[in-house]
C-alpha positions as CSV (number, residue, x, y, z in Angstrom):
1,M,-70.5,-27.1,34.8
2,P,-70.7,-23.2,35.0
3,T,-67.8,-23.2,37.4
4,G,-65.7,-25.4,35.0
5,D,-66.5,-23.1,32.1
6,T,-65.5,-20.1,34.2
7,E,-62.2,-21.7,35.2
8,S,-61.5,-22.7,31.6
9,E,-62.2,-19.1,30.4
10,R,-59.9,-17.8,33.1
11,S,-57.2,-20.1,32.0
12,I,-57.6,-19.0,28.4
13,H,-57.5,-15.3,29.3
14,G,-54.5,-15.9,31.6
15,R,-52.6,-17.6,28.8
16,L,-53.5,-14.8,26.3
17,R,-52.4,-12.1,28.8
18,R,-49.0,-13.8,29.1
19,A,-48.8,-14.1,25.3
20,W,-49.5,-10.4,24.9
21,M,-46.9,-9.6,27.5
22,T,-44.3,-11.7,25.7
23,I,-45.2,-10.0,22.4
24,G,-44.7,-6.5,24.0
25,I,-41.4,-7.5,25.5
26,H,-40.2,-8.6,22.1
27,A,-40.5,-5.0,21.0
28,V,-38.2,-4.0,23.9
29,V,-35.7,-6.7,23.0
30,D,-35.5,-5.7,19.4
31,F,-35.2,-2.0,20.3
32,F,-31.9,-3.0,22.0
33,S,-30.9,-5.2,19.1
34,F,-30.7,-2.2,16.7
35,V,-29.1,0.4,18.8
36,I,-25.5,-0.4,17.5
37,I,-26.8,-0.7,13.9
38,A,-28.5,2.7,14.0
39,L,-25.3,4.3,15.5
40,L,-22.9,2.5,13.2
41,P,-21.9,5.5,11.0
42,L,-21.2,7.6,14.2
43,L,-19.4,4.7,15.9
44,A,-17.3,4.1,12.8
45,V,-16.1,7.7,12.8
46,R,-15.3,7.7,16.5
47,L,-13.4,4.4,16.4
48,D,-11.9,4.9,13.0
49,M,-13.3,1.7,11.5
50,T,-12.5,0.4,8.1
51,K,-15.1,-1.0,5.8
52,P,-14.1,-4.6,6.5
53,E,-14.3,-3.9,10.3
54,K,-17.9,-2.5,9.8
55,A,-18.8,-5.7,7.9
56,I,-17.3,-7.9,10.7
57,L,-19.1,-5.9,13.4
58,I,-22.5,-6.5,11.6
59,G,-21.6,-10.1,10.9
60,I,-20.5,-11.0,14.4
61,G,-24.0,-10.2,15.7
62,A,-25.4,-12.7,13.3
63,I,-22.9,-15.4,14.2
64,T,-23.3,-15.2,18.0
65,S,-27.1,-14.6,17.9
66,G,-27.5,-17.5,15.4
67,L,-25.2,-19.9,17.2
68,I,-26.9,-19.5,20.6
69,Q,-30.5,-20.0,19.4
70,P,-30.4,-23.7,18.4
71,L,-28.3,-24.4,21.5
72,V,-30.7,-22.7,23.8
73,A,-33.7,-24.2,21.9
74,M,-32.3,-27.8,22.3
75,V,-31.5,-27.3,26.0
76,S,-34.9,-25.6,26.6
77,D,-36.8,-28.5,25.0
78,R,-34.7,-31.0,26.8
79,F,-35.3,-29.6,30.3
80,D,-38.7,-28.0,29.5
81,S,-37.4,-24.6,30.7
82,R,-37.5,-21.1,29.4
83,V,-35.1,-19.5,31.9
84,F,-32.3,-19.3,29.3
85,G,-34.3,-16.8,27.3
86,T,-34.7,-14.5,30.3
87,I,-31.0,-14.7,31.2
88,G,-30.1,-13.9,27.6
89,M,-32.3,-10.8,27.6
90,A,-30.7,-9.6,30.8
91,V,-27.2,-9.9,29.2
92,A,-28.3,-8.0,26.1
93,V,-29.8,-5.2,28.1
94,V,-26.5,-4.7,30.1
95,C,-24.2,-4.9,27.0
96,V,-26.2,-2.6,24.8
97,S,-26.6,0.0,27.5
98,C,-22.8,0.2,27.9
99,V,-22.1,1.0,24.2
100,G,-21.3,4.6,25.2
101,L,-18.4,3.4,27.4
102,V,-16.4,1.7,24.7
103,E,-13.1,3.3,23.6
104,T,-11.8,0.9,21.0
105,Y,-13.2,-1.2,18.1
106,W,-12.4,-4.4,19.9
107,Q,-14.4,-3.4,23.0
108,L,-17.4,-2.6,20.7
109,L,-16.9,-6.0,19.0
110,V,-17.1,-7.8,22.3
111,I,-20.2,-5.9,23.4
112,Q,-21.9,-6.6,20.1
113,A,-21.0,-10.3,20.3
114,F,-22.4,-10.8,23.8
115,G,-25.3,-8.5,23.4
116,A,-26.4,-10.2,20.1
117,A,-26.0,-13.6,21.8
118,G,-28.3,-12.5,24.6
119,I,-30.9,-11.2,22.1
120,G,-30.6,-14.5,20.2
121,A,-31.2,-16.6,23.4
122,F,-34.5,-14.7,24.0
123,H,-36.1,-15.5,20.7
124,P,-36.6,-19.3,20.5
125,A,-38.0,-19.6,24.0
126,S,-40.3,-16.6,23.6
127,A,-41.5,-17.5,20.1
128,A,-42.3,-21.0,21.2
129,A,-44.1,-19.7,24.4
130,V,-46.3,-17.4,22.3
131,G,-47.2,-20.3,20.0
132,Q,-48.1,-22.6,22.9
133,L,-50.0,-19.9,24.8
134,A,-52.0,-18.9,21.6
135,G,-53.3,-22.4,21.0
136,R,-55.4,-22.5,17.8
137,H,-54.5,-18.9,17.1
138,R,-50.8,-19.8,16.7
139,S,-50.2,-18.3,13.3
140,R,-51.9,-15.0,14.2
141,F,-50.0,-14.6,17.5
142,V,-46.6,-15.6,16.0
143,A,-47.2,-12.9,13.3
144,L,-48.0,-10.4,16.1
145,F,-44.9,-11.5,17.9
146,F,-42.9,-10.9,14.8
147,L,-44.6,-7.5,14.2
148,A,-43.8,-6.4,17.7
149,G,-40.1,-7.2,17.1
150,M,-40.1,-5.1,13.9
151,M,-41.8,-2.2,15.7
152,G,-39.1,-2.4,18.4
153,G,-36.5,-2.4,15.6
154,V,-38.0,0.7,14.0
155,A,-38.0,2.5,17.4
156,G,-34.4,1.5,18.1
157,N,-33.3,2.7,14.6
158,T,-35.1,6.0,14.6
159,I,-35.2,7.0,18.3
160,T,-31.6,6.2,19.2
161,P,-29.8,8.6,16.8
162,E,-32.2,11.4,17.7
163,F,-31.8,10.8,21.4
164,I,-28.0,10.9,21.1
165,D,-28.3,14.1,19.0
166,R,-30.4,15.9,21.6
167,V,-28.4,14.8,24.6
168,S,-25.2,15.8,22.7
169,M,-26.6,19.2,21.9
170,A,-27.8,19.7,25.5
171,A,-24.4,18.8,26.9
172,G,-22.4,20.8,24.3
173,T,-23.3,23.5,21.8
174,A,-24.8,23.6,18.4
175,D,-21.4,24.0,16.8
176,A,-19.7,21.5,19.1
177,P,-22.1,18.8,20.4
178,N,-20.8,16.6,23.2
179,V,-21.2,13.3,21.5
180,T,-19.5,11.4,24.3
181,A,-22.1,12.5,26.8
182,G,-24.8,11.6,24.3
183,L,-23.5,8.1,23.9
184,R,-23.0,7.6,27.7
185,A,-26.7,8.5,28.2
186,L,-27.5,5.1,26.8
187,L,-26.9,3.8,30.3
188,W,-30.4,5.0,31.2
189,L,-31.7,2.2,29.0
190,L,-30.8,-0.2,31.9
191,I,-33.9,0.8,33.9
192,P,-36.7,-0.1,31.4
193,G,-34.7,-3.0,30.1
194,L,-34.3,-4.7,33.4
195,I,-38.0,-4.1,34.3
196,A,-38.9,-5.9,31.0
197,V,-36.6,-8.8,32.0
198,G,-38.7,-9.3,35.2
199,L,-42.0,-9.2,33.3
200,L,-40.6,-11.8,30.8
201,A,-39.9,-14.2,33.7
202,W,-43.5,-13.9,34.9
203,A,-44.9,-14.3,31.4
204,I,-43.1,-17.4,30.1
205,H,-41.4,-19.4,32.9
206,T,-44.4,-21.6,33.5
207,V,-45.2,-22.3,29.9
208,S,-44.5,-25.9,28.7
209,H,-42.5,-26.4,25.5
210,R,-44.8,-28.8,23.9
211,S,-48.5,-29.7,23.6
212,H,-49.8,-32.6,25.7
213,G,-49.0,-35.9,23.9
214,A,-47.0,-34.2,21.1
215,H,-44.2,-36.7,21.3
216,D,-46.5,-39.7,21.2
217,Q,-48.4,-38.2,18.2
218,H,-45.2,-37.6,16.3
219,A,-44.0,-41.1,17.1
220,Q,-47.2,-42.5,15.6
221,L,-46.5,-40.9,12.2
222,S,-45.0,-43.2,9.6
223,A,-41.3,-43.0,8.9
224,V,-42.0,-41.5,5.4
225,E,-44.2,-38.8,7.0
226,R,-41.6,-37.9,9.6
227,T,-38.9,-37.7,7.0
228,A,-41.1,-35.5,4.8
229,R,-41.7,-33.2,7.7
230,W,-38.1,-32.8,8.5
231,G,-37.3,-32.3,4.7
232,A,-39.8,-29.4,4.6
233,V,-38.4,-27.9,7.7
234,W,-34.9,-27.9,6.1
235,I,-36.2,-26.3,3.0
236,L,-37.8,-23.6,5.1
237,Y,-34.5,-23.2,7.0
238,A,-32.5,-22.8,3.8
239,G,-35.0,-20.1,2.6
240,N,-34.6,-18.2,5.8
241,V,-30.8,-18.4,5.5
242,I,-31.2,-16.6,2.2
243,R,-33.7,-14.1,3.6
244,F,-31.5,-13.2,6.6
245,M,-28.4,-12.9,4.4
246,V,-30.2,-10.4,2.2
247,N,-31.4,-8.6,5.3
248,M,-27.8,-8.3,6.6
249,A,-26.4,-7.4,3.2
250,L,-29.0,-4.6,2.9
251,I,-28.1,-3.3,6.4
252,Y,-24.5,-2.9,5.2
253,L,-25.4,-1.4,1.9
254,I,-27.7,1.1,3.5
255,V,-25.0,2.2,5.8
256,E,-22.7,2.8,2.8
257,W,-25.4,4.5,0.8
258,T,-26.4,6.9,3.6
259,T,-22.8,7.7,4.4
260,A,-22.2,8.8,0.8
261,L,-25.5,10.7,0.9
262,A,-24.5,12.5,4.1
263,A,-21.2,13.5,2.5
264,R,-23.0,15.0,-0.4
265,R,-25.3,17.0,1.8
266,A,-22.8,18.2,4.4
267,E,-21.6,21.7,4.4
268,A,-17.9,22.6,3.9
269,G,-16.0,22.3,7.2
270,T,-18.3,19.8,8.8
271,T,-16.4,17.7,11.4
272,D,-16.0,14.0,11.0
273,E,-18.2,13.3,14.1
274,A,-20.9,15.7,12.9
275,L,-20.8,14.0,9.5
276,G,-21.1,10.6,11.2
277,L,-24.1,11.7,13.3
278,L,-25.8,13.1,10.1
279,A,-25.2,9.8,8.4
280,S,-26.7,7.9,11.4
281,Q,-29.8,10.1,11.3
282,L,-30.3,9.1,7.6
283,N,-29.3,5.5,8.2
284,G,-31.6,4.9,11.2
285,P,-35.0,5.6,9.4
286,L,-34.0,3.4,6.4
287,Q,-32.9,0.6,8.7
288,G,-36.3,1.0,10.4
289,A,-38.1,0.9,7.1
290,Q,-36.9,-2.6,6.7
291,Q,-38.5,-3.5,10.0
292,V,-41.8,-1.7,8.9
293,G,-42.0,-3.8,5.8
294,M,-41.1,-7.1,7.6
295,G,-43.5,-6.4,10.4
296,L,-46.5,-5.2,8.4
297,G,-46.0,-7.9,5.7
298,G,-45.6,-10.6,8.3
299,L,-48.8,-9.5,10.2
300,A,-50.8,-9.4,7.0
301,L,-49.7,-12.9,6.0
302,G,-50.3,-14.2,9.5
303,L,-53.9,-12.8,9.5
304,L,-54.9,-13.4,5.9
305,L,-52.8,-16.1,4.3
306,P,-54.8,-19.4,4.0
307,V,-52.8,-22.6,4.4
308,R,-53.5,-23.7,0.8
309,F,-51.6,-20.6,-0.5
310,E,-48.6,-20.8,1.7
311,K,-46.4,-22.4,-0.9
312,I,-47.5,-19.9,-3.5
313,A,-46.5,-17.1,-1.1
314,F,-43.0,-18.5,-0.6
315,C,-42.6,-18.8,-4.4
316,T,-43.7,-15.3,-5.3
317,I,-43.2,-12.7,-2.6
318,P,-39.4,-12.7,-2.7
319,W,-39.5,-11.2,-6.2
320,L,-41.1,-8.0,-4.8
321,G,-38.1,-7.6,-2.5
322,A,-35.6,-8.4,-5.2
323,V,-36.9,-5.7,-7.5
324,S,-37.1,-3.2,-4.6
325,I,-33.5,-3.8,-3.5
326,A,-32.2,-3.5,-7.0
327,V,-33.8,0.0,-7.6
328,L,-33.1,1.4,-4.1
329,P,-29.7,3.2,-4.9
330,Y,-31.3,5.0,-7.8
331,A,-33.4,7.0,-5.3
332,G,-30.3,9.1,-4.9
333,T,-30.7,10.5,-8.4
334,L,-34.0,12.2,-7.5
335,P,-34.4,15.8,-6.4
336,D,-33.0,16.2,-2.8
337,P,-36.3,16.6,-1.0
338,A,-37.7,13.4,-2.6
339,I,-34.7,11.1,-1.9
340,M,-35.4,10.0,1.7
341,P,-39.2,9.6,1.3
342,V,-38.8,7.5,-1.9
343,A,-36.0,5.5,-0.4
344,F,-38.0,4.8,2.7
345,G,-41.0,3.5,0.6
346,I,-38.8,1.3,-1.5
347,T,-37.0,-0.1,1.6
348,V,-40.4,-0.9,3.1
349,L,-41.2,-3.0,0.0
350,A,-37.9,-4.7,0.2
351,G,-38.6,-5.6,3.8
352,V,-41.9,-7.1,2.8
353,G,-40.2,-9.1,0.1
354,F,-37.5,-10.8,2.3
355,G,-39.1,-10.5,5.8
356,S,-42.8,-11.1,5.6
357,L,-42.5,-14.8,5.2
358,I,-40.3,-15.3,8.3
359,P,-43.2,-15.5,10.8
360,V,-45.0,-17.9,8.4
361,S,-42.0,-20.1,8.3
362,I,-41.8,-20.1,12.2
363,S,-45.4,-21.0,12.6
364,L,-45.2,-23.7,9.8
365,A,-42.1,-25.2,11.4
366,Q,-43.8,-25.4,14.7
367,R,-46.8,-27.2,13.1
368,L,-44.5,-29.7,11.3
369,L,-42.5,-30.4,14.5
370,P,-45.1,-30.0,17.4
371,H,-42.9,-32.0,19.7
372,R,-39.9,-29.7,19.3
373,T,-41.4,-26.2,19.1
374,S,-38.4,-24.4,20.5
375,L,-36.0,-26.2,18.2
376,A,-38.3,-25.4,15.2
377,S,-38.4,-21.7,16.3
378,G,-34.6,-21.6,16.9
379,M,-33.9,-23.1,13.4
380,M,-36.1,-20.7,11.6
381,M,-34.7,-17.7,13.5
382,G,-31.3,-18.1,15.0
383,G,-30.2,-21.1,13.1
384,A,-30.8,-19.3,9.9
385,W,-29.5,-15.9,11.3
386,M,-26.2,-17.6,12.2
387,V,-25.3,-18.0,8.5
388,A,-26.4,-14.5,7.7
389,F,-23.0,-13.1,8.7
390,L,-22.1,-13.9,5.1
391,G,-24.5,-11.2,3.9
392,P,-22.4,-8.2,4.7
393,Q,-19.2,-9.9,3.5
394,F,-21.1,-10.7,0.2
395,A,-22.3,-7.1,-0.1
396,G,-18.8,-5.7,0.7
397,A,-17.2,-7.9,-1.9
398,M,-19.8,-7.0,-4.6
399,Q,-19.3,-3.3,-3.7
400,T,-15.5,-3.6,-4.1
401,W,-15.6,-5.6,-7.4
402,L,-18.6,-4.0,-9.1
403,G,-19.6,-0.8,-7.3
404,L,-22.4,0.1,-4.8
405,E,-25.3,0.0,-7.3
406,S,-24.3,-3.4,-8.6
407,A,-24.0,-4.7,-5.0
408,F,-27.7,-3.8,-4.5
409,L,-28.6,-5.7,-7.7
410,A,-26.6,-8.7,-6.5
411,A,-28.4,-8.8,-3.2
412,G,-31.7,-8.7,-5.1
413,L,-30.7,-11.6,-7.2
414,L,-29.7,-13.6,-4.1
415,L,-33.2,-13.1,-2.8
416,C,-34.7,-14.6,-6.0
417,S,-33.0,-17.9,-5.1
418,A,-35.3,-18.2,-2.1
419,A,-38.3,-18.1,-4.4
420,V,-36.8,-20.9,-6.6
421,L,-36.0,-23.0,-3.5
422,A,-39.6,-22.8,-2.4
423,F,-40.9,-24.8,-5.4
424,F,-39.6,-27.9,-3.6
425,L,-41.9,-27.4,-0.6
426,P,-44.6,-30.3,-0.5
427,A,-47.8,-28.3,-0.7
428,E,-50.0,-31.2,0.5
429,L,-47.9,-31.8,3.6
430,L,-48.2,-28.2,4.5
431,R,-51.9,-28.4,4.4
432,R,-52.0,-31.6,6.4
433,S,-49.9,-30.0,9.2
434,A,-52.4,-27.2,9.8
435,D,-53.5,-26.8,13.4
């Protein structure tokens, strides 16, 4: 008996070590996922992008990342394999590291499309693996997985522009930074990126996609119960579509807002490239602020939210994000030293409002569909993210028709619809599905 206990404990510790490794690698993946977003103001100047081209570039990432996730999830569940997630991460690492080599908008669009697809392929396999490895701690570990991704996004958004700035200054002069050399220095990201790919293969390739007997247990449920579970999953999916659309819309709106702010702050005679780099340095921290709010809010809910309050959270928290998004552009009316700190704080609250419920939806979908955990994860992430390409288009249209401030308000109102939709979640079913 003591030997059995020891072997059981070793098995548990081994599973948790691999879960923690996968969580850490998620931070690396999402660092790569935000490199192009952080540098978008600079890349827009270098490649002479129009506003519609910027919106398309942001949106294409959502399309390819979203399309690949349900496909990878279904194939992974079918063959009980996670190798597709590792292949996807390798593709993303190579594509993003080559951003500094692009010379045309269309080359950048191709890199963004394939890189985002690779990042998307990573997520369903890895999120499902973390849930399986965590066992009864599923909600907590999925929240930590989500937080790690947000931390990686923050790092990608804030470190990348500063890294480019320092390399550009070192390769050029204070008056004429060598931005080309700075961008090409991104090739160094290949080294840590490919090391992380190898560690991911070790962490998840032996993890099954489903609990023992999950298919049989699901088959024993009544037809009414199975239908209700799928209905709840589709409601969660629609809510995440809205949340991700708002996320993507806010990415676009922040790029526009920081570009205008940089133009106000720039001295006379500032070159277009220098202005683009300044806008990227303002843009990166605010894009990262979204990740801070999403990550910290998701972790708090994963650790503290009781099952009986899940529906209430889905119905109320989006209102916080809606108000925050609507007031964000008015931070520009404050005294100059206060603009960025206040904008950062407001953006964090916006991230809580639209992003903190995403890990809850992932864990809940896995509970509702225990026999299809990769598919459940893929629907809540990539399946919803796929439709989010409409977010930047929506924001751009609102900006054209109504102005930038009204476009922020429209994005906030869109988020309110997710709270309304959540009223249709069956609260009793959510409680019954608890691990």
